[in-house]
C-alpha positions in Angstrom: -2.8 15.4 -37.0 -4.6 14.3 -33.8 -3.9 10.9 -32.4 -5.0 8.9 -29.3 -2.1 7.4 -27.3 -2.1 3.7 -26.6 1.1 3.9 -24.5 2.7 6.4 -22.1 5.1 8.5 -24.1 7.3 10.8 -22.0 7.4 13.7 -24.5 3.7 13.5 -25.5 1.4 12.3 -22.7 -0.3 9.3 -21.1 -2.5 6.5 -22.3 -5.8 7.8 -23.6 -4.6 11.4 -24.2 -5.6 13.0 -27.5 -2.6 14.9 -28.7 -1.7 16.9 -31.9 1.5 15.7 -33.6 3.1 16.2 -36.9 1.6 14.0 -39.7 5.0 12.4 -40.5 5.7 11.6 -36.9 2.3 9.9 -36.6 2.5 8.1 -40.0 6.1 6.9 -39.7 6.5 6.3 -36.0 3.4 6.3 -33.7 1.0 4.4 -35.9 3.3 1.6 -37.2 4.5 0.8 -33.7 0.9 0.8 -32.4 1.8 3.6 -29.9 -1.2 5.6 -31.0 -4.3 5.4 -33.2 -5.9 8.1 -35.4 -8.3 10.3 -33.3 -11.6 9.4 -34.9 -15.0 9.3 -33.1 -15.0 5.5 -33.3 -11.6 5.1 -31.8 -12.5 7.5 -29.0 -15.6 5.5 -28.2 -13.6 2.2 -28.2 -11.1 3.7 -25.9 -13.8 4.8 -23.4 -15.4 1.3 -23.6 -12.0 -0.3 -22.8 -11.4 2.1 -19.9 -14.8 1.2 -18.4 -14.1 -2.5 -18.8 -10.7 -2.2 -17.1 -12.2 -0.2 -14.2 -14.9 -2.8 -13.8 -12.4 -5.7 -13.7 -10.2 -3.8 -11.2 -13.1 -3.1 -8.9 -14.3 -6.7 -9.0 -10.8 -8.0 -8.2 -10.5 -5.5 -5.3 -13.8 -6.6 -3.9 -12.9 -10.3 -4.0 -9.5 -9.5 -2.4 -11.3 -7.7 0.5 -13.6 -10.6 1.0 -10.6 -13.0 1.1 -8.9 -10.7 3.7 -11.9 -10.8 6.0 -11.9 -14.6 5.9 -8.1 -14.9 6.4 -8.1 -12.5 9.4 -10.8 -14.5 11.1 -8.7 -17.7 10.8 -6.2 -18.5 13.6 -3.3 -20.6 12.5 -2.0 -23.1 15.1 1.2 -25.0 14.2 3.0 -27.6 16.4 6.7 -28.1 16.3 9.3 -30.0 18.3 10.8 -27.7 20.8 13.5 -27.6 23.5 13.0 -26.9 27.2 12.9 -23.1 26.8 10.5 -23.1 23.9 13.2 -22.9 21.3 12.1 -24.8 18.1 14.2 -27.4 16.3 14.2 -25.6 13.0 11.9 -22.7 12.1 8.4 -21.9 10.9 8.5 -20.9 7.2 6.1 -19.3 4.8 5.9 -22.6 3.0 4.5 -24.3 6.1 2.0 -21.5 6.6 1.0 -21.7 2.9 0.5 -25.5 3.3 -1.7 -24.9 6.4 -3.8 -22.4 4.4 -4.1 -24.7 1.5 -5.3 -27.5 3.8 -8.0 -25.1 5.1 -9.2 -24.1 1.6 -7.2 -21.0 0.9 -5.0 -21.1 -2.2 -2.3 -18.5 -1.2 1.1 -18.5 -2.9 4.0 -18.8 -0.4 5.8 -15.9 -2.0 3.0 -13.5 -0.9 3.3 -14.5 2.8 5.8 -12.2 4.5 7.1 -13.0 8.0 8.5 -10.0 9.9 11.1 -12.1 11.7 12.1 -15.8 11.5 9.9 -17.8 13.9 12.2 -19.9 16.1 10.3 -19.9 19.4 6.9 -21.0 20.6 4.3 -18.2 21.1 2.1 -15.9 19.1 3.3 -14.2 15.9 1.8 -12.3 13.0 2.5 -12.5 9.3 1.3 -10.3 6.4 -0.2 -11.7 3.2 -0.2 -9.4 0.1 -3.3 -10.5 -1.7 -3.8 -7.5 -4.0 -1.6 -4.5 -4.6 -3.9 -2.4 -2.5 -5.0 -5.0 0.1 -2.9 -6.8 2.7 -4.1 -9.3 5.3 -2.6 -10.0 8.7 -2.5 -13.6 9.9 -2.3 -14.6 13.6 0.0 -17.6 14.0 0.3 -19.6 17.2 3.3 -21.9 17.5 3.0 -24.7 20.1 5.5 -27.3 21.3 4.8 -30.9 20.3 
């Protein structure tokens, strides 16, 4: 019996593969658990349609992420903190503070996606990466000045 896989099954194949299995295995295990559907012409067309929709959505999300990266990298972040004589800050600049600055400037970025290479405890220029999409990362330029 031929079936189209809905899930990755280690011993059979990947999503979308058409595989030949024993009729009992398909009837008693794969079909009731929705791991596969019977390989008919209609099911094959529905699978192709679903694949096209997913590819379109993925490409659209990737394009919007690339546009956001271009806008973020053009932005320069200037933060002021109380500092001592040698430029050492009282406290540190955190990703929460950077996320609040971005939100005030019209970017809705989650603080968990902002990654600082090191803790910022001095005045000067620093960089931080923002993971916007699994395939796209932006680099922010941060300037910390003494208040």
